[in-house]
C-alpha positions as CSV (number, residue, x, y, z in Angstrom):
1,M,-14.2,28.2,0.3
2,D,-11.2,27.8,2.3
3,N,-8.0,25.8,0.5
4,P,-4.1,25.2,1.3
5,K,-3.0,28.0,-1.4
6,T,-5.7,30.3,0.2
7,R,-5.3,29.7,3.8
8,A,-1.6,29.5,3.3
9,L,-2.0,33.3,2.7
10,K,-4.2,33.8,5.1
11,E,-2.1,32.5,7.8
12,K,0.9,34.3,6.9
13,M,2.8,31.0,7.0
14,P,5.6,30.5,5.1
15,L,4.3,32.7,1.8
16,F,4.6,35.8,3.5
17,A,7.2,35.3,6.4
18,G,9.7,33.0,4.3
19,A,12.5,34.3,2.2
20,L,11.4,34.8,-1.6
21,N,11.1,31.5,-3.3
22,Y,9.6,30.9,-6.9
23,S,11.0,28.7,-9.7
24,S,12.5,30.7,-13.0
25,T,11.3,28.0,-15.9
26,D,8.8,24.9,-15.8
27,S,11.7,22.3,-15.4
28,D,13.0,23.8,-12.6
29,E,9.7,24.0,-10.7
30,K,9.2,20.1,-11.9
31,V,12.2,19.5,-9.8
32,E,11.5,21.9,-6.9
33,I,14.3,24.4,-7.9
34,N,14.3,28.0,-6.9
35,Q,15.2,31.6,-8.7
36,E,18.6,31.2,-6.8
37,G,19.5,27.7,-8.4
38,K,18.8,25.8,-5.0
39,P,16.1,23.5,-3.6
40,Y,13.2,25.0,-2.2
41,P,14.1,25.4,1.8
42,P,12.2,22.7,3.9
43,S,9.8,25.4,5.4
44,M,7.9,25.5,1.3
45,Y,6.8,22.0,2.2
46,D,3.5,21.1,3.6
47,T,3.1,17.9,4.2
48,I,0.0,17.8,7.0
49,T,-3.1,19.6,5.1
50,I,-3.7,17.3,3.2
51,K,-4.9,14.1,3.7
52,L,-5.6,10.6,1.1
53,D,-8.6,9.6,2.8
54,W,-10.0,12.8,2.5
55,V,-8.9,13.3,-0.9
56,L,-10.2,9.8,-2.0
57,N,-13.7,10.8,-0.6
58,F,-14.7,12.1,-3.7
59,R,-15.4,9.8,-6.6
60,R,-13.3,11.1,-9.4
61,A,-10.3,11.0,-7.4
62,K,-11.1,7.4,-5.9
63,D,-12.0,6.4,-9.5
64,Q,-8.4,7.5,-10.6
65,Y,-6.7,5.6,-7.7
66,D,-8.3,2.3,-8.5
67,A,-6.8,2.9,-12.1
68,L,-3.8,3.9,-10.5
69,V,-3.5,0.6,-8.4
70,N,-5.4,-2.0,-10.6
71,T,-3.8,-1.0,-14.2
72,A,-1.5,1.6,-14.4
73,V,1.3,0.6,-12.1
74,R,1.8,-2.5,-14.3
75,S,1.8,-0.5,-17.9
76,P,4.3,-1.2,-19.9
77,R,6.2,2.2,-19.4
78,A,5.7,2.0,-15.8
79,M,7.9,-1.7,-15.5
80,Q,10.4,0.4,-17.8
81,Q,10.3,2.9,-15.2
82,L,10.7,0.3,-12.5
83,A,13.3,-1.4,-14.1
84,L,15.6,1.8,-14.8
85,T,14.7,3.1,-11.1
86,L,15.6,-0.5,-9.2
87,S,18.7,-0.8,-11.7
88,R,20.5,1.9,-9.6
89,Y,20.0,0.1,-6.1
90,K,20.2,-3.7,-6.9
91,R,22.5,-5.8,-4.4
92,S,22.5,-9.6,-4.2
93,C,19.9,-11.1,-2.0
94,A,19.0,-7.7,-0.9
95,E,15.9,-6.6,0.2
96,L,15.1,-2.4,-0.7
97,D,12.7,-0.5,1.7
98,T,12.8,2.6,0.2
99,W,10.8,4.6,3.2
100,E,14.0,3.7,5.4
101,F,16.2,4.5,2.4
102,S,14.8,8.2,2.0
103,G,15.3,9.0,5.6
104,E,11.4,8.7,5.8
105,R,11.3,12.0,4.0
106,L,8.2,12.1,1.5
107,A,9.6,14.2,-0.6
108,I,13.1,11.8,-0.9
109,L,10.8,9.1,-1.6
110,H,9.2,10.8,-4.4
111,K,12.4,11.9,-6.1
112,H,14.5,8.5,-6.2
113,F,11.1,6.2,-6.1
114,Q,8.5,7.2,-7.9
115,F,7.4,5.4,-11.0
116,Q,4.1,6.2,-11.9
117,H,1.1,8.4,-11.7
118,V,-2.5,9.8,-12.8
119,G,-4.4,13.0,-13.1
120,V,-7.4,13.7,-11.7
121,E,-9.4,17.1,-13.3
122,S,-6.0,17.2,-15.7
123,T,-7.6,17.5,-19.0
124,L,-9.5,20.3,-20.2
125,A,-12.8,18.1,-20.9
126,K,-12.4,16.7,-17.0
127,K,-12.3,20.4,-16.3
128,I,-15.4,21.4,-18.3
129,S,-17.2,18.6,-16.8
130,Q,-16.6,19.7,-13.4
131,F,-17.3,23.1,-14.1
132,I,-20.9,21.7,-15.4
133,A,-21.4,19.5,-12.6
134,S,-20.5,22.5,-10.2
135,N,-22.7,24.9,-11.9
136,M,-26.0,22.4,-11.8
137,T,-25.2,21.4,-7.8
138,N,-23.6,24.4,-6.2
139,R,-24.2,27.6,-8.6
140,G,-21.0,27.5,-10.0
141,T,-18.9,27.2,-7.0
142,P,-16.6,24.5,-7.2
143,D,-16.0,21.7,-4.8
144,D,-13.6,21.6,-1.8
145,L,-11.2,19.0,-3.9
146,T,-11.3,21.7,-6.9
147,G,-10.7,24.5,-4.2
148,A,-8.3,22.7,-2.6
149,L,-6.1,21.3,-5.3
150,G,-7.4,22.1,-9.1
151,S,-5.7,19.6,-11.1
152,F,-3.3,17.4,-9.6
153,N,-1.4,13.8,-9.9
154,L,-1.7,10.6,-7.7
155,Y,1.4,9.2,-7.7
156,A,3.0,5.7,-6.9
157,A,6.7,4.8,-5.5
158,I,7.9,1.7,-5.0
159,A,7.7,0.7,-1.0
160,Y,9.3,-2.8,-1.3
161,A,11.7,-4.5,-3.8
162,E,13.7,-7.7,-3.6
163,F,16.9,-8.9,-5.6
164,N,17.5,-12.4,-6.3
165,S,21.0,-13.6,-5.8
166,E,22.3,-12.4,-8.9
167,A,20.4,-9.0,-8.8
168,T,19.1,-9.8,-12.4
169,V,15.5,-9.9,-11.0
170,A,13.2,-7.5,-8.6
171,K,10.0,-8.3,-7.3
172,V,8.4,-5.7,-6.3
173,K,6.2,-6.4,-3.2
174,G,4.6,-3.2,-2.2
175,I,3.9,0.5,-3.3
176,Y,3.2,4.1,-1.9
177,V,0.1,6.4,-3.3
178,Y,-0.1,9.8,-2.4
179,V,-0.8,13.4,-3.7
180,R,1.7,15.4,-4.6
181,D,0.7,19.1,-5.9
182,N,2.9,22.5,-6.6
183,Y,1.4,25.6,-5.8
184,T,2.7,28.4,-7.7
185,F,1.9,31.9,-8.2
186,T,3.5,32.3,-11.9
187,D,1.1,32.4,-14.8
188,K,1.8,31.2,-18.0
189,P,2.1,34.1,-20.9
190,G,-1.0,34.7,-22.4
191,E,-3.0,32.6,-19.4
192,A,-5.6,34.3,-17.2
193,S,-4.3,34.9,-13.9
194,Q,-5.4,32.4,-11.5
195,Y,-8.0,33.5,-9.0
196,L,-7.6,33.1,-5.6
197,G,-11.0,34.6,-4.0
198,H,-11.9,37.5,-2.6
199,W,-10.7,38.7,0.3
200,S,-10.8,40.6,3.2
201,R,-9.5,40.7,7.1
202,K,-12.7,38.8,7.8
203,G,-11.9,35.6,5.4
204,V,-12.0,34.8,1.5
205,V,-15.5,34.3,0.0
206,V,-15.4,32.9,-4.0
207,V,-17.2,34.4,-6.7
208,P,-18.6,31.6,-8.8
209,Y,-17.9,32.8,-12.3
210,S,-14.4,34.4,-11.5
211,A,-13.6,30.7,-10.5
212,G,-15.0,29.0,-13.8
213,A,-13.0,31.6,-15.8
214,S,-9.6,30.9,-13.7
215,I,-10.3,27.1,-13.5
216,L,-11.1,26.6,-17.4
217,D,-8.3,29.5,-18.4
218,K,-11.1,30.8,-20.5
219,P,-10.7,35.1,-19.5
220,W,-13.9,35.5,-22.0
221,L,-16.3,34.3,-18.9
222,P,-17.2,37.0,-16.7
223,Y,-15.3,38.0,-14.2
224,V,-16.0,39.7,-11.4
225,D,-12.5,41.9,-11.0
226,Y,-13.5,44.2,-8.8
227,P,-14.5,44.3,-5.2
228,V,-17.8,42.9,-3.9
229,A,-19.9,43.6,-0.4
230,L,-21.1,41.5,2.1
231,G,-23.6,43.3,4.3
232,D,-23.3,47.2,5.3
233,V,-20.5,48.6,3.3
234,R,-20.2,50.9,5.9
235,V,-18.6,47.7,8.2
236,S,-14.6,47.4,8.4
237,G,-14.3,44.0,6.4
238,N,-17.2,43.9,4.6
239,I,-15.6,44.7,1.6
240,Y,-13.6,42.0,-0.3
241,Y,-11.3,42.7,-3.1
242,P,-10.2,40.0,-5.9
243,I,-6.7,38.4,-5.3
244,K,-5.1,36.5,-7.8
245,N,-1.7,34.9,-8.6
246,S,-0.2,38.2,-10.1
247,S,-1.2,40.2,-6.5
248,F,0.8,37.6,-4.5
249,R,3.5,37.6,-7.0
250,Q,3.7,41.5,-6.8
251,W,3.5,41.3,-3.3
252,A,6.3,38.9,-3.1
253,M,8.6,40.3,-5.8
254,R,8.0,44.0,-3.4
255,H,8.9,42.5,0.0
256,K,11.8,40.3,-1.0
257,R,9.7,37.7,0.5
258,G,7.2,34.6,0.2
259,G,6.8,32.1,-2.6
260,D,5.7,29.2,-4.2
261,F,5.3,25.6,-2.2
262,V,4.3,21.9,-2.5
263,V,2.3,19.8,-0.8
264,Y,2.3,16.6,-0.4
265,S,-0.5,14.5,1.1
266,D,0.1,11.5,4.0
267,C,1.3,8.1,1.7
268,R,-0.6,4.8,2.1
269,F,0.8,1.4,1.9
270,V,-0.8,-0.8,-0.8
271,P,0.6,-4.7,-1.0
272,I,1.1,-6.1,-4.4
273,Y,-0.1,-9.9,-4.9
274,P,1.6,-11.0,-6.9
275,P,4.4,-9.1,-6.5
276,M,5.8,-7.3,-9.9
277,T,8.4,-9.1,-11.4
278,V,11.1,-6.9,-13.0
279,Y,14.3,-7.5,-15.0
280,L,17.1,-6.0,-14.6
């Protein structure tokens, strides 16, 4: 299995070559502030690997996408957030183009105009259900969506809004939908360190029980925490070693480089008809 987190490790992208970068607290992680109290550097954003069309090929992601665009964006809480957000940018008889306002940068759009989200595999029940399904269909190995993103969110952000002459009412005529996911290598206290696969110079393999223990955060599940061999052990690269979050974090701290990064998919414009009326 090859996913953005392990692929970035293998290809020695900014995770290895970039400056040391990690968030000291969960709150800093949410706003992408690193250990020095500064925003993540541009090199720690991946905006090309994950494509929304690919994500939506998986039924559980498509179901949540449909729930987001059909109902969740019109929920009372979403409408309250829309009013709060749009009140900061209201102008008489003006139209707000958020993509232009954000300099065509999705991270800026997300920071200023995201107003609703839904989770995929975001609860323990959903993780257990997916783990059981993988055991039935793939000998316990997670499918590509779980391997690439694990638990993640689909977000909705304002695309276009039009204000009335008094700037007391706005009509939201379109939204952007996209995936955003943090790839952090810090484990929460008391939880098992996340499994990233068994590695050798030839590549990465996944040992199913190790993946299951990591996904469900159940250290009591069988965990293959020792090397495994594929083929003749005398051949260089045929022995694969277990790599976890803690393995990478130890390397990063020792060498003072590499760290956490953020993945954004491309964004999809979704017209809203009839437009959502927001009172400011």
